[in-house]
Each structure stands twice: as structure tokens, then as C-alpha cells.
C-alpha positions in Angstrom: 16.7 -33.9 -49.5 15.4 -30.7 -47.7 12.2 -29.6 -47.8 11.2 -26.0 -47.4 8.7 -25.3 -44.3 7.2 -22.4 -45.5 7.3 -20.0 -48.9 9.9 -17.4 -48.3 11.3 -19.1 -44.9 14.9 -20.1 -44.6 13.9 -23.0 -42.4 14.3 -26.5 -44.0 13.1 -30.0 -42.9 14.3 -33.4 -43.7 11.9 -35.4 -41.6 8.1 -35.0 -41.1 8.7 -34.6 -37.6 10.9 -31.5 -38.2 8.1 -30.0 -40.3 5.3 -30.8 -37.6 7.4 -29.2 -34.9 8.0 -26.0 -36.8 4.4 -25.8 -37.8 3.3 -26.1 -34.2 5.8 -23.3 -33.0 4.2 -21.1 -35.6 0.7 -21.9 -34.8 1.0 -21.1 -31.1 3.2 -18.0 -31.2 5.6 -19.2 -28.6 5.7 -18.3 -25.1 4.3 -14.9 -25.7 1.4 -16.2 -27.8 0.5 -18.5 -25.1 0.6 -15.9 -22.5 -1.7 -13.6 -24.7 -4.4 -16.4 -24.8 -4.3 -16.7 -21.2 -4.5 -13.2 -19.9 -8.3 -12.2 -20.9 -9.5 -15.3 -19.1 -7.4 -14.8 -16.1 -8.7 -11.1 -15.9 -12.2 -12.3 -16.5 -12.2 -15.2 -13.8 -10.3 -12.9 -11.1 -12.9 -10.1 -11.5 -16.0 -12.4 -11.6 -14.8 -14.0 -8.4 -13.8 -11.0 -6.5 -16.9 -8.7 -7.6 -19.4 -11.2 -9.3 -20.1 -8.1 -11.5 -20.7 -9.6 -14.9 -20.0 -6.4 -17.2 -17.0 -5.4 -15.2 -15.4 -8.6 -15.6 -16.1 -8.7 -19.4 -14.7 -5.1 -19.4 -11.5 -6.1 -17.8 -11.0 -9.1 -19.9 -11.6 -6.9 -23.0 -9.4 -4.2 -21.7 -6.4 -6.5 -20.9 -6.7 -7.7 -24.5 -6.7 -4.2 -25.9 -3.6 -3.4 -23.9 -2.0 -6.5 -25.3 -3.1 -5.2 -28.8 -1.5 -1.8 -28.3 1.7 -3.3 -27.2 2.2 -5.4 -30.2 1.1 -2.6 -32.6 4.0 -0.3 -30.7 6.5 -3.0 -31.3 5.1 -3.5 -34.8 5.2 -7.3 -34.2 2.1 -9.8 -35.4 -1.2 -9.0 -33.9 -2.6 -12.5 -34.8 -2.5 -14.1 -31.6 -3.8 -11.0 -29.8 -6.6 -10.8 -32.4 -7.6 -14.5 -31.7 -7.9 -13.6 -27.9 -9.8 -10.5 -28.8 -12.5 -12.3 -30.9 -12.7 -15.1 -28.2 -13.6 -12.4 -25.4 -15.9 -10.4 -27.9 -17.8 -13.9 -28.6 -17.8 -14.8 -24.9 -19.3 -11.2 -24.1 -22.0 -11.6 -26.5 -23.1 -14.8 -25.1 -23.0 -13.7 -21.4 -24.5 -10.3 -22.1 -27.4 -11.8 -23.9 -28.3 -14.2 -21.2 -27.2 -12.3 -18.2 -25.4 -15.3 -16.8 -21.7 -15.4 -16.5 -21.3 -19.0 -17.2 -22.5 -18.6 -20.6 -19.4 -16.5 -21.4 -18.0 -20.2 -21.5 -20.5 -21.7 -23.8 -18.7 -21.0 -27.2 -15.7 -22.5 -25.7 -17.6 -25.7 -24.8 -18.9 -25.9 -28.3 -15.6 -25.2 -30.0 -13.8 -28.1 -28.1 -16.8 -30.4 -28.7 -16.8 -29.5 -32.5 -12.8 -29.6 -32.7 -12.7 -33.2 -31.1 -15.3 -34.5 -33.6 -13.4 -32.9 -36.3 -10.1 -34.4 -35.3 -11.5 -37.7 -34.0 -13.5 -38.0 -37.4 -10.6 -37.2 -39.5 -8.6 -39.9 -37.9 -11.0 -42.6 -38.1 -11.5 -41.8 -41.7 -7.9 -42.1 -42.3 -7.2 -38.4 -43.4 -6.2 -37.0 -40.0 -5.9 -33.3 -39.8 -2.0 -33.2 -38.8 -1.4 -34.7 -42.5 -3.1 -31.6 -44.1 -0.7 -29.5 -41.9 2.1 -31.2 -43.6 0.7 -31.0 -46.9 0.3 -27.3 -46.5 3.9 -26.8 -46.2 5.2 -29.5 -48.8 3.0 -27.9 -51.5 1.1 -31.2 -52.0 -2.0 -31.1 -49.8 -2.6 -34.8 -50.1 0.6 -36.3 -51.2 1.3 -37.5 -47.6 -1.7 -39.9 -47.8 0.4 -42.2 -50.2 2.6 -43.1 -47.3 1.3 -45.5 -44.7 4.0 -44.6 -42.2 3.2 -41.1 -42.4 -0.5 -41.6 -41.9 0.0 -43.7 -39.0 2.4 -41.1 -37.6 -0.2 -38.2 -38.3 -3.2 -40.4 -36.9 -1.4 -40.8 -33.4 -0.5 -36.9 -33.3 -4.1 -36.2 -34.0 -5.4 -38.3 -31.5 -3.1 -36.7 -28.9 -4.2 -33.2 -29.9 -8.0 -34.5 -29.9 -8.0 -36.0 -26.4 -7.8 -32.5 -24.3 -10.7 -31.3 -26.2 -12.6 -34.2 -24.8 -11.4 -33.7 -21.4 -12.4 -30.2 -21.3 -15.9 -30.9 -22.4 -16.1 -33.3 -19.9 -15.3 -30.9 -17.1 -16.6 -27.7 -18.6 -20.3 -28.9 -19.4 -21.2 -29.9 -15.9 -19.8 -26.9 -14.3 -21.8 -24.9 -16.8 -25.0 -26.9 -16.2 -24.3 -26.1 -12.6 -24.0 -22.2 -13.2 -20.4 -22.3 -11.5 -19.0 -19.5 -13.7 -15.9 -19.1 -11.4 -15.1 -22.8 -11.5 -15.1 -22.6 -15.0 -12.6 -19.7 -15.3 -10.4 -21.7 -13.2 -11.1 -24.8 -14.9 -10.3 -23.0 -18.3 -6.9 -21.6 -17.1 -6.1 -25.0 -15.8 -7.3 -27.0 -18.5 -6.4 -24.6 -21.5 -3.0 -24.1 -22.4 -1.3 -26.1 -19.6 -3.2 -29.2 -20.7 -2.4 -28.1 -24.4 1.3 -27.7 -23.8 1.0 -31.2 -22.2 -0.5 -32.5 -25.4 2.2 -30.7 -27.3 4.9 -32.1 -25.4 3.6 -35.7 -25.8 3.5 -35.0 -29.5 7.1 -33.7 -29.2 8.4 -36.8 -27.5 6.6 -38.9 -30.3 8.4 -36.7 -32.9 11.8 -37.1 -31.3 11.4 -40.8 -31.4 10.6 -41.0 -35.2 12.3 -40.1 -38.0 10.1 -40.2 -41.1 11.7 -39.1 -44.3 10.4 -36.6 -46.5 10.5 -38.3 -49.9 11.8 -36.1 -52.5 9.3 -35.1 -55.3 9.9 -37.4 -58.3 11.9 -35.8 -61.4 10.1 -34.7 -64.2 10.5 -36.7 -67.6 
């Protein structure tokens, strides 16, 4: 029995793996969404390394985001992924300008990755992995997946794979932040940002391609 992936969407799925693959594609916004997440950091990092002018680096990072936003608006396409980048650069600018240290632009990202790792790891250790709720959000039953131990095991594995990049980033970013290496932080963020995330997602896709966990149909009403 096929299950709708999202309300109003023609996409259907017969396995948990199909549902998770579809949800990942929606969440990331495809190649364009990935690019829109990289451009602001790239603009900031290149400008800072070249000029060591904090305000100029932040302005160009924000300006690049605004250009992407205008393009989206002209094309009348979703601005969700650009807005995510815009809020990210705005928060980074607040921290950096408040202290006057360029490396503080990356401090929110360190906190985010640390918090996200704690959330993902904690949910898995508690046997309520976050990926399971992703499935529940599209099946219409937020906790029904937890009744199937096979699905819980699969979602736990996927959640761990998603958590590992966060731990790696904190382990690399924090010492660089402590050393005040803003340029190295920018390069590390580009290197360990989307590339590491794509590697994790590729691993998840490989796991999903090997498993075929059926979506059990809802019991018929009496």
C-alpha cells in the first residue's frame, strides 16, 4: 500500500526508505539550495582573508545573500533556503560586530552544531531518534513508527549518521575559534559544511538503498 509523502503531493512511497529520501531532498532544496547555503560563507571568507576588513566581509556576505533572494523573487520560486542563509549571516554579523572579532561570526555555528549533536545523539540513546519523527510528519502519525522495532533501528542508525558531522565540526571549529583563526574557520566551514553533510547524506542514501522497510497500512476501521 502506497503512502502519500506530503499533503497535496503526488509523490507516494511504499517503504520507509522512499519517504526518508524524499524528505531529505525537500529539506535540502536540491543543488540550488546547497549552493545558496555556501555562497554567503564563501563571500565572507574570501573577503576577510583578502582584506581583514570585518565590516566589508560581512557586507559582501550579506550582499551575496540579498542577490540570491532577489533572483528567487524574480523567478517567483521558494525563498526558504535563501532566508535560512540570510538569517545565518545576520546572526553571525551580530556576534562579530558586537565583539569586533571576525572569528566570533562562526560562534553561533559552533553552538548550533554542538546543540544539534546533543539533540540527535540524545534522541537516539532514548530510543526516539529524530529521523523517526520525520517519518511521522509525513505519515500523519507522529509516534506510530515507534511501534515497529525494525523502523526504530533503521531511524537510529540514520540519526547517528546525521549526528557525526556535527561532532566533527565542533572538534575542528572550536580550537580554531579559540586561536582566533577567522580565515581558517571560514575555510573549515566551507570544507566541513555542505561537503561533509552531503557525505553523510550519501551514506544515509546507501543505507536506505540496501533496506526496504515496508510502511504498514493503517488498520481498517471497525
